[in-house]
C-alpha positions as semicolon CSV with decimal commas, in nm:
position;residue;x (nm);y (nm);z (nm)
1;X;0,811;-4,977;3,496
2;X;1,028;-5,049;3,191
3;X;1,034;-4,868;2,856
4;X;0,746;-4,919;2,614
5;X;0,806;-5,159;2,329
6;X;0,765;-5,042;1,971
7;X;0,452;-5,257;1,949
8;X;0,280;-5,035;2,206
9;X;0,384;-4,702;2,047
10;X;0,156;-4,531;1,794
11;X;0,250;-4,552;1,430
12;X;0,218;-4,275;1,174
13;X;-0,095;-4,294;0,960
14;X;0,108;-4,200;0,652
15;X;0,457;-4,352;0,668
16;X;0,384;-4,634;0,916
17;X;0,687;-4,552;1,131
18;X;0,663;-4,512;1,508
19;X;0,575;-4,157;1,624
20;X;0,819;-4,104;1,909
21;X;0,773;-3,740;2,002
22;X;0,535;-3,470;1,877
23;X;0,213;-3,636;1,758
24;X;-0,038;-3,477;1,522
25;X;-0,380;-3,635;1,579
26;X;-0,622;-3,613;1,288
27;X;-0,872;-3,835;1,109
28;X;-0,862;-4,081;1,399
29;X;-0,492;-4,147;1,348
30;X;-0,151;-4,025;1,463
31;X;0,101;-3,856;1,230
32;X;0,453;-3,721;1,236
33;X;0,433;-3,340;1,191
34;X;0,631;-3,378;0,866
35;X;0,390;-3,642;0,738
36;X;0,067;-3,452;0,791
37;X;0,095;-3,220;0,492
38;X;-0,117;-3,053;0,225
39;X;-0,148;-3,276;-0,082
40;X;-0,126;-2,968;-0,305
41;X;0,158;-2,751;-0,167
42;X;0,322;-3,010;0,065
43;X;0,325;-2,760;0,353
44;X;0,318;-2,910;0,704
45;X;-0,029;-2,842;0,842
46;X;0,051;-2,909;1,207
47;X;-0,234;-2,809;1,436
48;X;-0,397;-2,574;1,183
49;X;-0,742;-2,630;1,039
50;X;-0,753;-2,834;0,721
51;X;-1,004;-2,966;0,469
52;X;-1,067;-3,294;0,286
53;X;-1,169;-3,347;-0,073
54;X;-1,404;-3,622;-0,189
55;X;-1,111;-3,867;-0,189
56;X;-1,021;-3,778;0,172
57;X;-0,703;-3,607;0,056
58;X;-0,580;-3,345;0,305
59;X;-0,550;-2,979;0,199
60;X;-0,444;-2,664;0,378
61;X;-0,737;-2,421;0,370
62;X;-0,574;-2,182;0,122
63;X;-0,525;-2,453;-0,139
64;X;-0,862;-2,612;-0,070
65;X;-1,045;-2,284;-0,131
66;X;-0,828;-2,207;-0,432
67;X;-0,918;-2,540;-0,590
68;X;-1,274;-2,606;-0,477
69;X;-1,443;-2,285;-0,358
70;X;-1,727;-2,158;-0,578
71;X;-1,650;-1,834;-0,761
72;X;-1,879;-1,532;-0,745
73;X;-2,010;-1,449;-1,092
74;X;-2,004;-1,075;-1,014
75;X;-1,662;-1,004;-0,860
76;X;-1,502;-1,331;-0,981
77;X;-1,344;-1,396;-0,640
78;X;-1,386;-1,723;-0,447
79;X;-1,666;-1,742;-0,192
80;X;-1,474;-1,834;0,122
81;X;-1,493;-1,766;0,498
82;X;-1,365;-1,425;0,610
83;X;-1,269;-1,300;0,956
84;X;-1,381;-1,623;1,122
85;X;-1,729;-1,611;0,965
86;X;-1,862;-1,884;0,739
87;X;-1,902;-1,804;0,372
88;X;-2,263;-1,742;0,268
89;X;-2,319;-1,848;-0,093
90;X;-2,625;-1,749;-0,294
91;X;-2,716;-1,955;-0,601
92;X;-2,935;-1,812;-0,874
93;X;-2,974;-1,898;-1,244
94;X;-2,697;-2,155;-1,210
95;X;-2,453;-1,889;-1,087
96;X;-2,293;-1,826;-0,747
97;X;-2,283;-1,493;-0,563
98;X;-2,137;-1,339;-0,250
99;X;-2,416;-1,205;-0,032
100;X;-2,284;-0,851;-0,081
101;X;-2,259;-0,894;-0,459
102;X;-2,616;-1,015;-0,499
103;X;-2,768;-0,676;-0,580
104;X;-2,989;-0,503;-0,829
105;X;-2,741;-0,350;-1,072
106;X;-2,945;-0,029;-1,099
107;X;-2,877;0,049;-0,730
108;X;-2,501;-0,009;-0,743
109;X;-2,263;0,287;-0,761
110;X;-2,114;0,369;-1,097
111;X;-1,755;0,467;-1,164
112;X;-1,691;0,839;-1,197
113;X;-1,458;0,775;-1,490
114;X;-1,583;0,483;-1,702
115;X;-1,948;0,486;-1,592
116;X;-1,956;0,111;-1,529
117;X;-2,090;-0,039;-1,206
118;X;-1,831;-0,066;-0,925
119;X;-1,895;-0,416;-0,795
120;X;-1,634;-0,464;-0,526
121;X;-1,340;-0,249;-0,414
122;X;-1,447;0,115;-0,434
123;X;-1,210;0,412;-0,437
124;X;-1,394;0,716;-0,302
125;X;-1,255;1,052;-0,407
126;X;-1,383;1,389;-0,524
127;X;-1,732;1,296;-0,407
128;X;-1,752;1,000;-0,645
129;X;-1,681;0,627;-0,662
130;X;-1,413;0,477;-0,888
131;X;-1,279;0,139;-0,988
132;X;-0,920;0,110;-0,855
133;X;-0,799;0,081;-1,216
134;X;-0,988;0,396;-1,318
135;X;-0,858;0,629;-1,047
136;X;-0,517;0,695;-1,198
137;X;-0,259;0,970;-1,240
138;X;-0,322;1,170;-1,558
139;X;0,053;1,190;-1,618
140;X;0,196;0,842;-1,550
141;X;-0,132;0,642;-1,550
142;X;-0,036;0,471;-1,222
143;X;-0,326;0,350;-1,005
144;X;-0,341;0,587;-0,707
145;X;-0,560;0,369;-0,486
146;X;-0,587;0,507;-0,132
147;X;-0,271;0,721;-0,157
148;X;-0,271;1,098;-0,134
149;X;-0,310;1,280;-0,463
150;X;-0,325;1,634;-0,600
151;X;-0,538;1,826;-0,848
152;X;-0,431;2,083;-1,103
153;X;-0,637;2,389;-1,199
154;X;-0,843;2,173;-1,436
155;X;-0,919;1,920;-1,158
156;X;-0,702;1,659;-1,327
157;X;-0,575;1,397;-1,081
158;X;-0,199;1,352;-1,028
159;X;0,006;1,125;-0,807
160;X;0,215;1,345;-0,578
161;X;0,545;1,265;-0,751
162;X;0,420;1,383;-1,090
163;X;0,235;1,681;-0,945
164;X;0,549;1,809;-0,773
165;X;0,760;1,733;-1,080
166;X;0,529;1,942;-1,296
167;X;0,411;2,221;-1,068
168;X;0,643;2,260;-0,767
169;X;0,851;2,581;-0,757
170;X;1,224;2,527;-0,816
171;X;1,491;2,656;-0,581
172;X;1,713;2,908;-0,761
173;X;2,019;2,787;-0,567
174;X;2,013;2,405;-0,585
175;X;1,765;2,390;-0,877
176;X;1,562;2,116;-0,706
177;X;1,185;2,136;-0,655
178;X;1,060;2,271;-0,324
179;X;0,839;1,986;-0,203
180;X;0,736;1,826;0,130
181;X;0,990;1,587;0,283
182;X;0,947;1,320;0,552
183;X;0,586;1,420;0,613
184;X;0,672;1,788;0,669
185;X;0,531;2,068;0,454
186;X;0,767;2,248;0,221
187;X;0,868;2,597;0,336
188;X;0,929;2,822;0,036
189;X;1,105;3,156;0,065
190;X;1,053;3,415;-0,208
191;X;1,298;3,697;-0,260
192;X;1,376;3,914;-0,563
193;X;1,127;3,713;-0,768
194;X;1,315;3,389;-0,697
195;X;1,228;3,083;-0,485
196;X;1,452;2,923;-0,223
197;X;1,458;2,622;0,006
198;X;1,486;2,734;0,367
199;X;1,829;2,567;0,391
200;X;1,949;2,722;0,064
201;X;1,858;3,077;0,165
202;X;2,207;3,182;0,280
203;X;2,444;3,474;0,262
204;X;2,664;3,427;-0,043
205;X;2,973;3,541;0,149
206;X;2,962;3,395;0,501
207;X;2,705;3,122;0,424
208;X;2,498;3,201;0,733
209;X;2,132;3,102;0,705
210;X;1,931;3,413;0,627
211;X;1,625;3,506;0,827
212;X;1,300;3,638;0,688
213;X;1,305;3,893;0,972
214;X;1,485;4,231;0,934
215;X;1,774;4,140;1,169
216;X;2,150;4,130;1,107
217;X;2,087;3,783;0,961
218;X;1,804;3,908;0,745
219;X;1,843;3,929;0,369
220;X;2,001;4,250;0,237
221;X;2,034;4,201;-0,141
222;X;2,302;4,378;-0,338
223;X;2,310;4,367;-0,717
224;X;2,071;4,071;-0,722
225;X;2,283;3,870;-0,478
226;X;2,195;3,752;-0,127
227;X;2,385;3,890;0,173
228;X;2,334;3,920;0,545
229;X;2,350;4,274;0,684
230;X;2,720;4,267;0,793
231;X;2,835;4,127;0,456
232;X;2,612;4,375;0,272
233;X;2,775;4,662;0,464
234;X;3,127;4,531;0,390
235;X;3,051;4,490;0,020
236;X;2,892;4,833;-0,003
237;X;3,185;4,999;0,177
238;X;3,433;4,825;-0,052
239;X;3,235;4,934;-0,354
240;X;3,204;4,581;-0,488
241;X;2,924;4,332;-0,529
């Protein structure tokens, strides 16, 4: 059997040229992959789902929903399919609603800060509901969202960076705040009314890490300075600090 002639090969429904290799079949026609594209963003649709407008123009689903999907009058987001489920649109008084937004406003939760109804994304904290834009750091005003946060003695909300900056104890050696690192809690050592990072708590002579236990590597202060026991003994014997 000889090779097929060009007359027997399928031609692209857009450019009219012969489709010699990978064929996209859609709308009862064949297309080159690079010819079957979204009319809005020009992205190649390939074998993905697509949609048509009233003029039979082809759209990728993202652009089709962006341009044509009805908008919910409560949350102001498009009413589109989610997680493989069809969108369920409710129409009332000439307005469109998501099924979950179509509620009696008196039964909806109200924001613990502004007092307005929380219609969609709810931040739950401190036993209350908040709009994402209302649950913010009292210091920098950044939206905290679902991140960890901290409270001061007045129950004011802080992002962790600002809380540590304002309230964390400062190491008397390196003068940096003593805060958690890499998901590990901060270990603060207190001695002579001063605070130390664990790694900064060292003998000032031999630089050995000091222990909180009363061993030779424990802390034996002399004239308000930190020494291990051997260095303390040497300093005391020499009559110097």
